[in-house]
Structure formats: structure tokens, C-alpha cells
Residue frames as qw, qx, qy, qz and C-alpha x, y, z in Angstrom:
[[0.418, -0.504, -0.144, 0.742, -20.37, 5.01, -11.55],
 [0.312, 0.664, 0.440, 0.518, -22.07, 7.27, -14.11],
 [0.256, -0.943, -0.202, 0.068, -22.37, 10.05, -11.55],
 [0.426, -0.748, 0.319, 0.398, -18.57, 10.36, -11.52],
 [0.649, 0.689, -0.263, -0.183, -17.97, 9.38, -15.16],
 [0.107, -0.566, 0.814, -0.074, -15.88, 6.42, -13.99],
 [0.837, 0.023, -0.504, -0.210, -15.73, 2.66, -14.26],
 [0.458, -0.555, 0.618, -0.317, -15.12, 0.31, -11.36],
 [0.694, 0.207, -0.678, -0.127, -13.78, -3.25, -11.58],
 [0.578, -0.487, 0.469, -0.457, -14.56, -5.65, -8.75],
 [0.986, 0.042, 0.124, -0.107, -14.26, -9.11, -10.29],
 [0.677, -0.438, 0.457, 0.375, -10.96, -10.98, -10.45],
 [0.653, 0.331, 0.494, 0.469, -10.80, -11.34, -14.24],
 [0.200, 0.925, 0.197, 0.256, -11.57, -7.66, -14.81],
 [0.384, -0.884, 0.241, 0.117, -8.98, -6.52, -12.27],
 [0.738, -0.204, 0.494, 0.412, -6.39, -8.93, -13.69],
 [0.554, 0.600, 0.392, 0.425, -7.00, -7.57, -17.20],
 [0.018, -0.991, -0.024, -0.133, -6.63, -3.98, -16.00],
 [0.526, -0.745, 0.366, 0.183, -3.38, -4.77, -14.21],
 [0.678, -0.124, 0.591, 0.419, -1.89, -6.68, -17.13],
 [0.465, 0.598, 0.456, 0.466, -2.85, -4.29, -19.95],
 [0.285, -0.610, -0.151, 0.724, -1.14, -1.01, -19.09],
 [0.142, 0.006, 0.472, 0.870, -1.35, 0.16, -22.69],
 [0.220, -0.537, -0.669, -0.464, -5.16, 0.04, -22.44],
 [0.495, -0.791, -0.356, -0.046, -5.73, 0.99, -18.80],
 [0.472, 0.372, -0.257, 0.757, -3.59, 3.95, -17.75],
 [0.456, -0.708, -0.456, 0.289, -3.31, 5.76, -14.43],
 [0.464, 0.006, 0.009, 0.886, -1.19, 8.73, -15.48],
 [0.121, -0.471, -0.266, -0.832, -4.19, 11.00, -15.88],
 [0.436, -0.371, 0.358, -0.738, -5.47, 10.13, -12.41],
 [0.369, -0.040, -0.928, 0.028, -6.49, 7.20, -10.27],
 [0.005, -0.283, -0.708, 0.647, -8.86, 8.77, -7.76],
 [0.066, 0.704, 0.685, 0.175, -12.29, 10.24, -7.77],
 [0.116, -0.960, -0.174, 0.184, -11.06, 13.75, -7.07],
 [0.505, 0.773, -0.149, 0.353, -8.56, 16.26, -8.43],
 [0.369, -0.817, 0.395, -0.202, -6.89, 16.77, -5.05],
 [0.853, -0.240, 0.456, 0.087, -5.75, 13.15, -4.98],
 [0.804, 0.484, 0.205, 0.276, -4.73, 13.08, -8.63],
 [0.215, 0.896, -0.216, 0.322, -2.66, 16.27, -8.22],
 [0.506, -0.720, 0.444, -0.167, -1.09, 15.19, -4.93],
 [0.845, -0.170, 0.500, 0.085, -0.12, 11.73, -6.18],
 [0.650, 0.740, -0.171, 0.002, 1.49, 12.83, -9.45],
 [0.216, 0.702, -0.652, 0.185, 4.85, 11.12, -9.60],
 [0.583, -0.288, 0.705, -0.282, 3.96, 8.18, -7.36],
 [0.153, -0.148, 0.923, 0.321, 4.23, 4.77, -9.03],
 [0.316, 0.467, 0.816, -0.126, 0.47, 4.19, -9.27],
 [0.289, 0.843, 0.221, -0.397, -0.01, 7.51, -11.06],
 [0.011, 0.626, -0.581, -0.519, 2.61, 6.83, -13.74],
 [0.892, 0.367, 0.158, -0.213, 2.38, 4.89, -16.97],
 [0.804, 0.554, -0.173, 0.128, 4.75, 2.87, -19.13],
 [0.696, 0.302, -0.358, 0.544, 8.45, 3.49, -18.80],
 [0.128, -0.594, 0.313, -0.730, 7.92, 6.04, -16.02],
 [0.805, -0.394, 0.096, -0.432, 6.10, 3.41, -13.96],
 [0.911, 0.164, -0.374, 0.067, 8.42, 0.45, -14.59],
 [0.412, 0.390, -0.594, 0.571, 11.44, 1.40, -12.40],
 [0.366, -0.361, 0.425, -0.745, 9.30, 2.27, -9.39],
 [0.912, -0.084, -0.078, -0.395, 7.24, -0.89, -9.79],
 [0.770, 0.274, -0.530, 0.227, 10.44, -2.95, -9.92],
 [0.085, 0.391, -0.601, 0.692, 11.64, -1.47, -6.63],
 [0.637, -0.233, 0.272, -0.683, 8.29, -2.14, -4.98],
 [0.931, 0.077, -0.273, -0.231, 8.11, -5.70, -6.31],
 [0.538, 0.362, -0.654, 0.390, 11.55, -6.43, -4.85],
 [0.041, -0.240, 0.637, -0.731, 10.33, -5.56, -1.37],
 [0.511, 0.098, 0.542, -0.660, 6.62, -6.40, -1.26],
 [0.637, 0.288, -0.465, -0.543, 6.02, -8.49, -4.39],
 [0.958, -0.097, -0.110, -0.247, 5.31, -12.23, -4.50],
 [0.758, 0.285, -0.467, 0.356, 8.98, -13.33, -4.49],
 [0.054, 0.454, -0.498, 0.737, 9.79, -11.11, -1.49],
 [0.689, -0.323, 0.186, -0.621, 6.68, -12.26, 0.37],
 [0.959, 0.033, -0.274, -0.066, 7.48, -15.92, -0.35],
 [0.559, 0.363, -0.524, 0.530, 11.05, -15.46, 0.88],
 [0.128, -0.358, 0.468, -0.798, 9.74, -13.80, 4.04],
 [0.707, -0.299, -0.442, -0.463, 6.97, -16.36, 4.61],
 [0.668, -0.210, -0.632, 0.331, 8.63, -18.14, 7.58],
 [0.198, -0.006, -0.356, 0.913, 9.20, -14.81, 9.33],
 [0.413, -0.219, -0.177, -0.866, 5.65, -13.62, 8.54],
 [0.726, -0.287, -0.585, -0.219, 4.17, -16.88, 9.83],
 [0.529, -0.170, -0.584, 0.592, 6.19, -16.63, 13.06],
 [0.041, -0.090, 0.147, -0.984, 5.04, -13.02, 13.45],
 [0.575, -0.254, -0.354, -0.692, 1.41, -14.10, 12.95],
 [0.677, -0.202, -0.704, 0.078, 1.71, -16.99, 15.39],
 [0.269, 0.029, -0.549, 0.791, 2.71, -14.87, 18.40],
 [0.340, -0.080, 0.189, -0.918, -0.45, -12.73, 18.78],
 [0.727, -0.117, -0.489, -0.467, -2.69, -15.66, 17.86],
 [0.610, -0.095, -0.721, 0.314, -1.13, -17.72, 20.65],
 [0.061, 0.056, -0.447, 0.891, -1.49, -14.80, 23.06],
 [0.490, -0.050, 0.032, -0.870, -5.22, -14.34, 22.43],
 [0.602, -0.051, -0.738, -0.302, -6.16, -18.00, 22.11],
 [0.348, -0.181, -0.800, 0.454, -6.20, -18.35, 25.88],
 [0.176, 0.078, 0.257, -0.947, -8.51, -15.34, 26.35],
 [0.304, 0.481, 0.797, -0.202, -12.25, -15.67, 26.51],
 [0.344, 0.872, 0.349, 0.014, -12.75, -12.46, 24.53],
 [0.406, -0.398, 0.224, 0.792, -10.62, -9.99, 22.59],
 [0.413, 0.784, 0.053, -0.460, -10.99, -7.34, 19.90],
 [0.806, 0.160, 0.450, 0.350, -9.91, -9.14, 16.72],
 [0.417, 0.867, 0.106, 0.250, -9.58, -5.88, 14.80],
 [0.103, -0.925, 0.331, -0.153, -7.09, -4.20, 17.10],
 [0.675, -0.489, 0.552, 0.040, -5.30, -7.36, 18.24],
 [0.696, 0.050, 0.644, 0.312, -5.03, -9.20, 14.91],
 [0.535, 0.699, 0.424, 0.213, -6.39, -7.37, 11.87],
 [0.095, 0.988, -0.113, 0.054, -4.47, -4.14, 12.50],
 [0.479, -0.705, 0.504, 0.137, -1.31, -5.61, 13.97],
 [0.793, -0.007, 0.558, 0.243, -0.56, -8.54, 11.67],
 [0.619, 0.679, 0.252, 0.302, -0.65, -6.80, 8.27],
 [0.003, 0.975, -0.186, 0.121, 1.20, -3.76, 9.60],
 [0.617, -0.582, 0.510, 0.142, 3.90, -5.91, 11.19],
 [0.789, 0.187, 0.502, 0.301, 4.36, -7.94, 8.01],
 [0.444, 0.845, 0.144, 0.261, 4.46, -4.88, 5.74],
 [0.246, -0.918, 0.310, -0.013, 6.94, -3.16, 8.07],
 [0.729, -0.332, 0.549, 0.239, 9.15, -6.27, 7.91],
 [0.718, 0.450, 0.423, 0.321, 8.98, -6.48, 4.12],
 [0.259, 0.932, 0.038, 0.249, 9.77, -2.79, 3.71],
 [0.685, 0.099, -0.329, 0.642, 12.66, -2.96, 6.17],
 [0.170, -0.734, 0.027, -0.657, 11.21, -0.20, 8.34],
 [0.035, -0.288, 0.730, -0.619, 11.73, 0.05, 12.09],
 [0.427, -0.286, -0.838, -0.182, 9.47, -2.51, 13.80],
 [0.037, -0.114, -0.595, 0.795, 8.43, -0.30, 16.72],
 [0.129, 0.603, 0.763, -0.193, 4.78, 0.31, 17.57],
 [0.110, 0.709, 0.058, -0.694, 4.87, 3.98, 16.49],
 [0.055, 0.316, -0.682, -0.658, 5.99, 2.99, 12.98],
 [0.027, 0.290, 0.942, 0.168, 3.23, 0.39, 12.73],
 [0.089, 0.693, 0.558, -0.448, 0.62, 2.83, 14.03],
 [0.090, 0.624, -0.206, -0.748, 1.78, 5.52, 11.60],
 [0.020, 0.103, -0.841, -0.531, 1.66, 3.05, 8.72],
 [0.062, 0.497, 0.862, -0.074, -1.89, 2.08, 9.68],
 [0.100, 0.741, 0.272, -0.606, -2.90, 5.77, 9.79],
 [0.049, 0.453, -0.521, -0.722, -1.26, 6.35, 6.41],
 [0.026, 0.139, 0.932, 0.335, -3.07, 3.35, 4.90],
 [0.088, 0.648, 0.694, -0.302, -6.38, 4.59, 6.30],
 [0.092, 0.713, -0.026, -0.695, -5.78, 8.07, 4.89],
 [0.019, -0.265, 0.735, 0.624, -4.71, 6.63, 1.53],
 [0.062, 0.368, 0.917, 0.142, -7.92, 4.61, 1.30],
 [0.038, 0.730, 0.565, -0.383, -10.20, 7.41, 2.50],
 [0.012, 0.629, -0.147, -0.764, -8.81, 10.08, 0.19],
 [0.178, -0.018, 0.805, 0.566, -9.70, 8.18, -2.99],
 [0.195, 0.613, 0.759, -0.105, -13.40, 8.99, -2.92],
 [0.202, 0.799, 0.369, 0.431, -15.32, 11.94, -4.31],
 [0.266, 0.349, -0.222, 0.871, -14.07, 15.44, -3.50],
 [0.490, -0.777, -0.366, -0.149, -15.21, 16.42, 0.00],
 [0.170, -0.857, 0.357, -0.330, -13.66, 18.37, 2.83],
 [0.810, -0.420, 0.405, -0.061, -12.85, 15.06, 4.56],
 [0.907, 0.267, 0.185, 0.269, -11.26, 13.47, 1.47],
 [0.363, 0.825, -0.171, 0.399, -9.18, 16.59, 0.84],
 [0.425, -0.761, 0.413, -0.262, -7.95, 16.60, 4.45],
 [0.912, -0.171, 0.371, 0.049, -7.15, 12.86, 4.28],
 [0.780, 0.549, 0.054, 0.297, -5.34, 13.31, 0.98],
 [0.114, 0.866, -0.324, 0.364, -3.12, 16.06, 2.37],
 [0.643, -0.582, 0.465, -0.180, -2.33, 13.96, 5.44],
 [0.945, 0.106, 0.290, 0.110, -1.57, 10.93, 3.29],
 [0.614, 0.713, -0.089, 0.326, 0.67, 12.86, 0.90],
 [0.154, -0.838, 0.415, -0.319, 2.61, 14.37, 3.79],
 [0.741, -0.423, 0.511, -0.108, 3.15, 11.01, 5.49],
 [0.913, 0.374, 0.104, 0.124, 4.09, 9.32, 2.20],
 [0.366, 0.801, -0.341, 0.330, 7.09, 11.62, 1.96],
 [0.448, -0.651, 0.533, -0.303, 8.03, 10.61, 5.52],
 [0.946, -0.038, 0.316, -0.062, 7.81, 6.89, 4.64],
 [0.759, 0.594, -0.136, 0.228, 10.25, 7.28, 1.76],
 [0.024, 0.792, -0.487, 0.367, 12.76, 8.81, 4.19],
 [0.692, -0.431, 0.515, -0.266, 12.46, 5.77, 6.49],
 [0.961, 0.264, 0.061, -0.053, 12.92, 3.24, 3.73],
 [0.611, -0.530, 0.424, 0.408, 16.50, 1.93, 3.82],
 [0.220, 0.681, -0.465, -0.521, 18.71, 2.72, 0.83],
 [0.173, -0.186, 0.942, 0.219, 19.18, -0.97, 0.04],
 [0.379, 0.472, 0.778, -0.167, 15.43, -1.19, -0.62],
 [0.282, 0.799, 0.154, -0.508, 15.33, 1.83, -2.95],
 [0.197, 0.618, -0.580, -0.493, 17.42, 0.68, -5.89],
 [0.928, 0.220, -0.100, -0.282, 16.61, -2.09, -8.36],
 [0.713, -0.398, 0.549, 0.180, 18.78, -5.16, -7.91],
 [0.122, 0.555, -0.637, -0.520, 21.17, -5.83, -10.79],
 [0.160, -0.015, 0.977, 0.143, 19.81, -9.36, -11.17],
 [0.429, 0.540, 0.586, -0.427, 16.22, -8.24, -11.77],
 [0.441, 0.371, 0.604, 0.551, 15.05, -8.05, -15.41]]
């Protein structure tokens, strides 16, 4: 990534090292390939380092981390089973819209404690798409996506129930 004066990690061991060595690999100076994203996301957990990052990470881990996902596994499996059973009798279906978009969004909505209606899931999918697409090099499209993503991120925080927004006393 010389063109952008950046490094990219794609292999498991490299990514694991980056995620477990915050003193070496920091995100506080930016995590995207453009200044619009880095400016817009200042203050979000991924754009913070050290002690500023820790409380927000703890809150997120309580709701979407491995322990939370394991505890919700029976509910997630039941959620996944329903659409699979529905489409298994069909001769043809669009796996992207029927399974790939619905299942992750439904599971994430459940873990976050957000309303489970279709509008919430659709909005979360749009937000995730914008979040992904705004991370690239600075272009008119990435700037537009970044602004949309930042605006909807503020809306998501308002939907998140209070019980999900404070670290549990029992967590280290």
C-alpha cells in the first residue's frame, strides 16, 4: 500500500498481533485511508487508544464479544434455522438477500438489544455498508458514505438500551 503510505494485514497471525499489541499498533491517529473518516470517527472506540479505548471496548465486549455470543448461541441458532427451513423447500432463492443479509443483521440486532423490526435490520445493513465503503481512499463517494455512516452511528447509540451502555460491575 505504498501509494497510500499504509500497511495492510490480511493473515491471521498478523491481525492477531495487531489486535493484541495496542502499545505498538495504535488507531488514535486514524484508522481509514482518508481524513474525512479519521476526523468523523474521532471519539469512537476504534479510533481511541489505551485508557480511552478500554471502557468503550468493555461495553462492546459485553454485548457482542465472545461471552455474549456464546450465551446467545441457542437464540442465534434458532434465528438462523427459521429462514434456512423456509428456503430449503424452494427450488431457487437469492442467498444474499434471504440469508447473508438477514442472518447477521438479525443476530447483531439481538446481541445489541435493538428493536428486531425489519426497518432496524435494514438500517443496520445500510450503516454497515456505509461504514465499510467509507474506509477507502478519499473520493466523493467515500466522503458521502462517511457522512451517512457518521450520522447513522449517532442514531444507533440512541437506540441502544441503557442496560447495554454501562460496564457491568462484575467485569474486570
